[in-house]
C-alpha positions, -999 to +999 in steps of 0.1 A: +394-573+079+415-583+048+447-603+053+466-583+026+462-550+009+479-542-024+487-506-031+508-483-053+505-455-026+532-450+000+507-429+019+482-457+021+509-481+030+520-458+059+485-454+072+479-491+071+511-498+089+502-474+117+465-481+120+463-518+111+496-534+119+482-569+114+473-563+078+500-574+053+510-548+027+519-558-009+536-534-033+517-532-066+531-544-099+522-509-112+551-494-092+574-509-119+604-513-096+630-533-115+653-546-087+663-548-051+678-512-050+643-498-055+627-519-028+654-513-002+643-477+004+607-488+014+615-520+033+595-509+063+563-502+043+557-536+028+556-573+034+556-585-002+559-570-036+554-577-072+584-578-095+585-555-125+565-570-155+594-563-178+615-590-161+588-617-154+602-641-180+638-639-166+640-669-144+676-663-133+667-628-122+636-640-104+656-666-085+680-639-073+651-616-064+632-643-046+663-653-026+669-617-016+632-612-006+632-643+016+665-633+032+648-601+042+615-617+054+596-606+023+577-624-004+577-618-041+550-620-067+546-620-105+518-613-129+510-640-154+486-625-179+495-588-185+484-577-220+506-545-217+533-538-241+568-545-228+581-512-214+549-495-224+556-458-225+519-451-219+514-472-188+518-445-162+494-422-181+469-451-184+472-460-147+465-424-137+434-424-158+421-455-140+425-436-108+407-405-121+376-415-140+390-431-171+355-435-187+349-398-187+384-390-199+381-416-226+351-397-240+371-365-240+398-383-258+375-395-285+366-359-293+402-355-303+405-389-321+426-402-292+423-436-276+436-440-240+444-476-249+476-467-268+486-504-269+455-511-290+464-482-313+499-496-316+486-531-325+461-516-350+491-503-370+501-539-376+528-543-349+514-577-340+548-593-333+551-571-302+525-593-285+551-621-285+577-596-271+554-588-242+557-600-206+528-626-202+535-662-192+520-691-211+498-712-188+517-744-197+550-726-187+537-716-152+554-745-135+587-730-146+580-698-126+560-710-096+590-721-076+604-685-080+573-666-067+552-667-036+522-652-055+510-653-091+487-625-100+459-629-126+445-597-140+407-601-145+392-567-135+381-556-170+382-590-188+349-603-203+355-639-192+376-641-160+367-677-154+385-686-186+417-670-173+415-687-139+408-721-155+437-719-179+463-709-153+449-732-126+452-762-149+483-749-167+466-757-200+447-737-227+435-746-261+428-715-282+439-679-289+465-669-262+456-633-266+421-640-252+437-647-218+454-613-214+440-582-198+432-562-217+419-587-242+433-574-275+414-581-307+438-591-335+430-599-371+439-635-363+447-659-335+479-666-315+474-704-315+486-716-281+492-752-292+513-740-321+532-717-298+541-746-275+552-767-304+574-741-320+611-745-316+613-707-317+592-702-285+620-711-259+643-687-277+618-658-275+607-667-239+643-668-227+656-639-248+683-621-228+678-589-249+640-586-245+643-552-229+667-540-256+653-556-287+677-558-317+650-573-339+671-604-345+643-622-363+633-647-335+599-631-329+592-628-366+599-665-370+577-674-341+549-651-354+549-671-386+546-703-367+517-693-344+496-665-359+466-678-378+448-653-399+410-651-397+392-666-426+360-651-441 
């Protein structure tokens, strides 16, 4: 019998609560609930929940959410290595495909020159700065967020080297291309050098950006991109 089950389904949560009351229920990050108002309507169904990816870098908000959760006997979690675009408009579509035989539907899409990984298509157009605008957390920065979360989720389901991800976040250190730690592992025409990212004075500004969900293209990500992106050499 598992200790905890994570689900996006209120039906599954209801059945588990009725049939297996000792099992803890965790609300999936894929529900994309952005604040306490959304969680209040399902308080009886879950014991812990993942905060919305879009706000994982907002430490002030996470502190408020964590305090609220603990006051209501709940726990809060975050995901450290999401490779998804911030506010990805294709995510619900993609999640549905994962639940309904994505491999077969991917083949159908290919017949129409359509990739189900729309984030990869977006990056292939040259929008590489958007990787820096995403929601992942740098391994070295994890100690900033651990006091604000009871659980830190690592996505490894489809990654070619899950041990690399676990090692990096367990040790809070990584030397290499930061994109290689994300799920999915995006292939860029260059490397997001993690050491250069940590050394850049532009990284704290991007990490703590108060307008990350309403980007005005102020130039901070562009400056950081110049600091950290290393083009591949022949």
